[in-house]
N, C-alpha and C positions, 0 to 999 in steps of 0.2 A: 683567684686564678689557679692556685694549687689544687683546690677542690675540683675544678673543671678538668684539669689534667688527670687527676686521680680517677675521676669518674669515667673519663674517656678510656683510660688504660684498663680500668675494671671491666668496662663494656667490651673492649677488644679482647681481653683475656677470657671472658665468658664465652664470646663468640668462637674463639679458637678452641676452647675446651669442648664446646658443643659439636664443632665440626669433627674434632678428633674422636669424640665418643661415638658420634654417628658412623664414622668410617670403621671404627673398631666393631661396633655392633653389626654392621653390614658384612664385614669380612668374616666374623664368627658365624653368621647365618649361612654364608656361602660355603664355608668349610664344613658345616654341620650336615650337609647333604642336599641342599636345595639345588645345587648346580650339578649334581650327578647326571651324567648322560647315559650311564650304564651301571649295572650292579657292580659293587666293589669286588675285587679279587681277594682271596684269603691273605695275600701278602700286603694289602693296603689297609689293614685294620688298625684301629687306635686303641688306647687304653680303655676308652668308654665301651668299645665293642668287646674287649676282653672281659671286663667286669660283668657285662650283660651275659656273655656266654657262660662264664663260670657260675653265675648265680642261677642260670637255667638248668644246671645239672645237679640233681640231688643224689650225691654219692651214698648217703646213708640208705636211702630207699633202694637204690640199685644193688648195693651190697647185701642188703637184707634179702632181696630176691635171689641173688647169686648164691648165698649161703643157706638157703632153705633146706637143701638136702642134708646139711650137717646138723640141723636141729633134731633129726631123727636118728643120729648115730648113737653108738653105745655110750661113749663118753660125751653125751649130748651137750652139756653146758660148756665144758672146756673146749671141745672141738668147735662149737659154734662161735665162742668168743675168739678163738684163734683165727677162724675164718673171717669173721667181721673185721678184726684188727688188721690182718694182712690185706684184705680187699680194700678197706677204706683208705689205708695209708697209700696204696698204689693208685687207687681210683682218683683221689683228689689231685695227686701230683701229675698223673698222666692227662687228666682233664685240663689242668692249667697249662701244661705244655702244648697240648693240641689247640686249645683256645687261642693261645698266644702265637701260634704258628712256629714254635720252636722246633717241632718235629714234623716231618713230611710223610713218614710211613710208620707202620706198626713196628718194623724192625728198628727204626730210629728210637722209638719210645722205649723199646726193650733195652737198647744200649744205654739210654739215659737213666731209666728207673729200675729195670730188671735186676741189676746188680745190688740194689738196695734191699732186696727181699731178706737177705741174711741179717742186715742191720735192723730192719723194721720188725722182724719176727724174733729177734734175739731173746726177748723176754719169755718166750715159750720153749726155749731150748732145754731147760731143765724141768719142764712140766710133764708129769706122768699122764698117760703113757708116753715116755720120752720121745722116741723118734716120730711117732705118729702125729702128735700135736704140732710139733715144729714143722713137719712136712705138710700138714694141712694148712698152716699159716702161709707157707711159701707157695703152695699150690694155688691158693685163692688170691695171693698177692699177684701172681701171674694173670689170673682171671680179671682182677681189678685193673691191671695195666691195660689189658686188651679192651675191656669194656669202657674204661675211662677215656681212652684214646678215641674210640668210635663215638662215644657220647659227646665229647668235646667238639669233634668235627661237625657232627650233626647240629649241635647247639649253635656253633658259629655260622653255619650255613643258614639256619633259621633266623638268626639275628640280622645277617646281611640281606636275606630275602625280605624280611619285614621292613628294613630300612629302605630298600629299593621300592617296595610297594607304596610306602608312605610318601616317598619322593615323587613317584610317578603319579599317584592319585592326588597329591596335595599341592 
């Protein structure tokens, strides 16, 4: 008699777990995008979108292109290193902020990150030729902020467009 009750309880428990698991899977699928009736807005993004956005931007490649003119300067190696350092520090940070929707305009991103140029470039403050290397780092820090912000916005728009197309087609 006890075994019959236990087996009945076990069967009921398995059925309840199956129903709960099925409901959970269904709700996860519907929030993943299959119920979208229009493209998401930038303020409706999730952590999954942020990670995709940030991974779609190659800050090193962008800063290498931005710093190309410094490769040919008189103090070639030092100026180029200062340029790459300042640019990459700012580019990564501004891309993350724009991908995550923390800033809405270029002015906002400069308020958030622009002030960090002095901190990010401090290691070049005493490098000869003294004012030029430090100034180069800060100059390209600003360029990195600007480019990173734009790249982040473009990458997020691409992520959302791709999600919308997959939902619409699939």
